[in-house]
C-alpha positions as CSV (number, residue, x, y, z in Angstrom):
1,M,13.5,-29.8,23.5
2,T,16.4,-27.5,22.8
3,S,18.5,-25.4,25.2
4,V,16.9,-24.1,28.4
5,T,19.3,-21.2,28.8
6,E,17.5,-18.0,29.4
7,P,16.9,-16.0,26.2
8,P,18.2,-12.4,25.8
9,T,16.4,-9.7,27.8
10,S,14.7,-6.9,26.1
11,G,16.3,-3.5,25.7
12,A,18.2,-1.1,23.6
13,E,21.5,-1.9,21.8
14,P,24.3,0.6,21.2
15,D,23.3,1.2,17.6
16,G,19.7,2.0,18.6
17,A,18.3,-1.3,17.7
18,Q,15.9,-2.9,20.2
19,R,15.8,-6.5,21.5
20,V,12.0,-7.2,21.8
21,R,10.4,-10.1,23.7
22,V,7.2,-11.3,22.1
23,L,4.9,-13.9,23.8
24,S,2.2,-15.7,21.8
25,Y,-0.5,-17.4,24.0
26,N,-3.9,-19.0,23.5
27,I,-5.6,-18.3,26.9
28,R,-8.9,-20.2,26.2
29,S,-11.1,-17.2,27.2
30,L,-9.6,-17.2,30.7
31,R,-11.5,-20.3,31.6
32,D,-8.6,-21.9,33.5
33,D,-6.4,-20.8,36.4
34,R,-6.1,-17.0,35.9
35,D,-3.5,-16.6,38.6
36,A,-1.3,-19.2,36.9
37,L,-1.8,-17.5,33.6
38,V,-0.7,-14.1,35.0
39,R,2.4,-15.7,36.6
40,V,3.4,-17.3,33.3
41,I,3.1,-14.1,31.4
42,R,5.0,-12.1,34.0
43,A,7.8,-14.7,34.2
44,C,8.3,-14.4,30.4
45,A,8.7,-10.6,30.7
46,P,7.3,-9.8,27.3
47,D,7.3,-6.4,25.6
48,L,4.4,-7.6,23.4
49,V,1.8,-10.3,24.1
50,C,-0.1,-11.7,21.2
51,V,-3.2,-13.3,22.8
52,Q,-5.6,-15.7,21.2
53,E,-9.0,-16.6,22.5
54,S,-9.4,-13.5,24.7
55,P,-13.0,-13.3,26.1
56,R,-15.5,-12.3,23.5
57,Y,-19.0,-12.4,25.1
58,W,-19.2,-11.4,28.7
59,K,-17.8,-7.9,29.3
60,P,-14.8,-8.6,27.0
61,E,-13.3,-5.1,27.3
62,K,-13.4,-5.3,31.1
63,Q,-11.8,-8.7,31.2
64,A,-9.1,-7.7,28.7
65,A,-8.3,-4.6,30.8
66,R,-8.0,-6.6,34.0
67,L,-5.6,-9.1,32.3
68,A,-3.5,-6.2,31.0
69,H,-3.5,-4.6,34.5
70,R,-2.4,-7.8,36.2
71,T,0.3,-8.5,33.7
72,G,1.8,-5.0,33.7
73,T,0.7,-4.2,30.2
74,V,-1.8,-2.1,28.3
75,I,-4.2,-2.9,25.5
76,L,-2.8,-2.1,22.1
77,S,-5.5,-3.4,19.7
78,G,-8.0,-6.2,19.1
79,G,-9.9,-8.0,21.8
80,G,-13.6,-8.9,22.3
81,R,-15.8,-8.7,19.2
82,V,-13.5,-6.2,17.4
83,A,-11.1,-9.0,16.2
84,A,-13.1,-12.0,17.4
85,G,-10.6,-13.1,20.0
86,P,-7.1,-12.0,19.1
87,L,-5.8,-9.3,21.4
88,L,-2.5,-7.3,21.5
89,L,-1.0,-6.2,24.9
90,G,2.2,-4.3,25.4
91,R,4.4,-2.6,27.9
92,L,4.3,1.2,28.3
93,R,7.4,1.5,26.3
94,V,5.5,0.4,23.2
95,D,4.2,3.3,21.1
96,V,1.2,2.5,18.9
97,L,1.3,4.3,15.5
98,A,-1.8,2.7,13.9
99,T,-4.2,-0.2,14.4
100,R,-5.4,-2.5,11.6
101,D,-7.8,-4.9,13.3
102,R,-9.7,-7.0,10.8
103,L,-12.9,-9.2,11.2
104,L,-12.6,-12.0,8.6
105,P,-15.3,-13.3,6.3
106,K,-17.3,-15.9,8.2
107,T,-18.3,-19.4,7.0
108,R,-21.9,-20.2,8.1
109,G,-21.8,-22.5,11.1
110,L,-18.2,-21.7,12.1
111,H,-16.8,-19.3,14.6
112,A,-16.1,-15.7,13.7
113,R,-12.4,-15.1,13.3
114,G,-10.2,-12.0,13.0
115,F,-6.8,-10.4,13.2
116,A,-5.5,-8.0,15.8
117,T,-2.8,-5.8,14.2
118,A,-0.9,-2.8,15.4
119,L,2.0,-0.8,13.9
120,V,4.3,0.0,16.8
121,R,7.6,1.5,17.6
122,I,9.8,0.8,20.6
123,G,12.4,3.4,21.6
124,G,14.6,4.2,18.5
125,S,13.5,1.2,16.5
126,V,12.1,1.3,13.0
127,P,8.3,1.0,13.1
128,F,7.1,-2.6,12.8
129,S,3.8,-4.4,12.6
130,V,2.5,-7.1,15.0
131,T,-0.4,-9.4,14.2
132,S,-2.1,-11.9,16.5
133,C,-4.3,-14.5,14.9
134,H,-6.3,-17.7,15.6
135,L,-7.1,-19.5,12.4
136,S,-10.0,-21.8,11.7
137,L,-10.4,-25.5,12.5
138,D,-11.9,-25.9,9.0
139,A,-9.2,-26.6,6.5
140,D,-10.7,-24.7,3.6
141,E,-11.5,-21.6,5.6
142,R,-8.1,-21.8,7.3
143,Q,-6.3,-21.7,4.0
144,R,-8.2,-18.6,3.0
145,Q,-7.2,-17.0,6.3
146,F,-3.5,-17.9,5.8
147,A,-3.7,-16.2,2.4
148,L,-5.0,-13.0,4.1
149,L,-2.2,-12.7,6.7
150,P,0.5,-11.0,4.5
151,G,-2.1,-8.3,3.7
152,Q,-1.7,-7.1,7.3
153,F,1.7,-5.6,6.3
154,D,2.3,-2.6,4.2
155,E,4.8,-3.2,1.4
156,G,8.3,-3.5,2.7
157,E,7.2,-3.2,6.3
158,P,9.1,-5.2,9.0
159,G,6.9,-7.1,11.4
160,L,5.7,-10.4,12.8
161,I,2.7,-12.7,12.9
162,A,2.1,-14.8,16.0
163,G,-0.8,-17.1,16.8
164,D,-2.6,-20.4,17.0
165,F,-2.7,-21.6,13.4
166,N,-4.6,-24.8,14.0
167,E,-2.2,-26.4,11.6
168,D,1.3,-28.0,12.0
169,P,4.4,-27.2,9.9
170,G,3.5,-29.9,7.3
171,G,0.3,-28.1,6.4
172,P,0.0,-26.1,3.1
173,G,-0.9,-22.8,4.7
174,W,2.0,-23.0,7.2
175,Q,4.4,-23.9,4.4
176,E,3.3,-21.0,2.3
177,L,3.7,-18.6,5.2
178,A,7.1,-20.1,6.1
179,A,8.2,-19.5,2.4
180,R,7.6,-15.7,2.9
181,F,8.5,-15.2,6.5
182,Q,11.0,-16.7,9.0
183,D,9.6,-19.5,11.2
184,A,11.2,-18.1,14.4
185,H,11.6,-21.4,16.2
186,L,13.5,-22.8,13.2
187,A,15.5,-19.7,12.8
188,A,16.8,-19.6,16.4
189,P,15.5,-22.7,18.3
190,W,15.3,-22.4,22.0
191,G,13.2,-24.0,24.7
192,G,10.5,-26.5,23.6
193,T,8.9,-27.1,20.3
194,F,5.4,-28.6,20.8
195,T,2.7,-26.4,22.1
196,S,-0.4,-28.6,22.4
197,V,-1.4,-30.1,24.8
198,P,0.4,-28.9,27.9
199,D,0.4,-32.2,29.9
200,N,1.5,-34.2,26.8
201,P,2.8,-31.8,24.1
202,Y,2.9,-33.6,20.7
203,Q,2.1,-31.0,18.1
204,R,3.3,-27.6,17.1
205,I,0.3,-25.4,16.1
206,D,1.4,-22.2,17.7
207,A,4.2,-20.1,16.3
208,V,5.8,-16.8,15.6
209,F,6.8,-15.7,12.1
210,A,8.9,-12.7,11.3
211,T,9.9,-10.7,8.2
212,R,13.5,-11.3,7.1
213,D,14.7,-7.9,8.1
214,L,14.2,-8.8,11.8
215,E,16.8,-10.9,13.4
216,V,15.4,-13.8,15.5
217,L,17.6,-14.3,18.6
218,A,15.6,-17.1,20.3
219,C,12.1,-18.7,20.0
220,G,10.3,-21.6,21.7
221,V,8.1,-22.8,24.5
222,P,9.7,-21.4,27.7
223,H,10.4,-24.7,29.5
224,G,13.1,-24.1,32.2
225,L,12.8,-20.4,32.1
226,P,14.0,-19.0,35.5
227,G,11.1,-18.0,37.6
228,L,8.5,-20.0,35.6
229,D,6.8,-22.8,37.5
230,P,6.1,-25.8,35.3
231,A,2.9,-26.4,37.2
232,D,1.6,-23.0,36.1
233,L,2.1,-24.0,32.4
234,L,-0.2,-26.9,33.0
235,A,-2.8,-24.9,34.9
236,A,-3.0,-21.7,32.9
237,T,-4.7,-22.8,29.7
238,D,-4.8,-25.7,27.1
239,H,-1.9,-24.4,25.1
240,L,1.7,-23.8,25.9
241,P,3.0,-20.3,25.1
242,V,5.7,-19.4,22.6
243,L,8.3,-16.8,23.6
244,A,10.4,-15.1,20.9
245,V,13.2,-12.5,21.2
246,L,13.8,-10.5,18.1
247,R,16.2,-7.7,17.2
248,V,14.4,-4.8,15.5
249,P,16.7,-2.4,13.6
250,A,17.1,1.2,14.6
251,A,15.3,3.8,12.6
252,G,17.6,5.6,10.1
253,P,18.0,9.4,9.9
254,P,15.1,11.3,8.3
255,G,14.8,10.7,4.6
256,R,16.8,7.5,4.7
257,G,15.8,3.9,5.1
258,P,15.8,2.1,8.4
259,G,19.2,1.1,9.8
260,R,21.2,2.7,6.9
């Protein structure tokens, strides 16, 4: 475990850049303690929540809407059958410019999988994309899904990918992704490292990756975060969340590149 000092708050910087808090969380279809889950999310104070395993079968839209309401967020994209589980939530200050949800090719006998993606802007920041994903337990299918993730970005677009990758950093798909993007926990380690399982964390299969034009300020499992009860982390679901804080550059003047 690394430092438990509270990570930076979200907000605008003098040059127009934005500090953005992103939470990635596998919520196991809300089958555990929902009150604890809500408390965890609220304590992390995220601008964006990249959810995996949102409910898919019984009134998924209603359940996602209720989760958003209780956590002080709104639905940005994904959810239910649209993206086969991944869901994006965000605070009202997040403007959605486009959605790119994608249902992935399915292997017979395995679960349907998808990506929830939105192009967003916060305040005066440059637009950036956000993808929530939950990759396959099957190694061959998972590698094909890893290969599709960069396609959620337009060329040269800033953004991040967060999710449950069902693979640790030694795996081939993880390593290929880390060669193209920043592994946020390695770039700015904070909090805890292992995300599964909550009562005896021994593996890191959940992560946030960011393009290299975003500055990672802190990233890790929010152990010791002020206001976050450790008992809630154990009760909320079968994964620990990953909280990342990133600096998104300000948008440049019309006709010029971002931050120039």
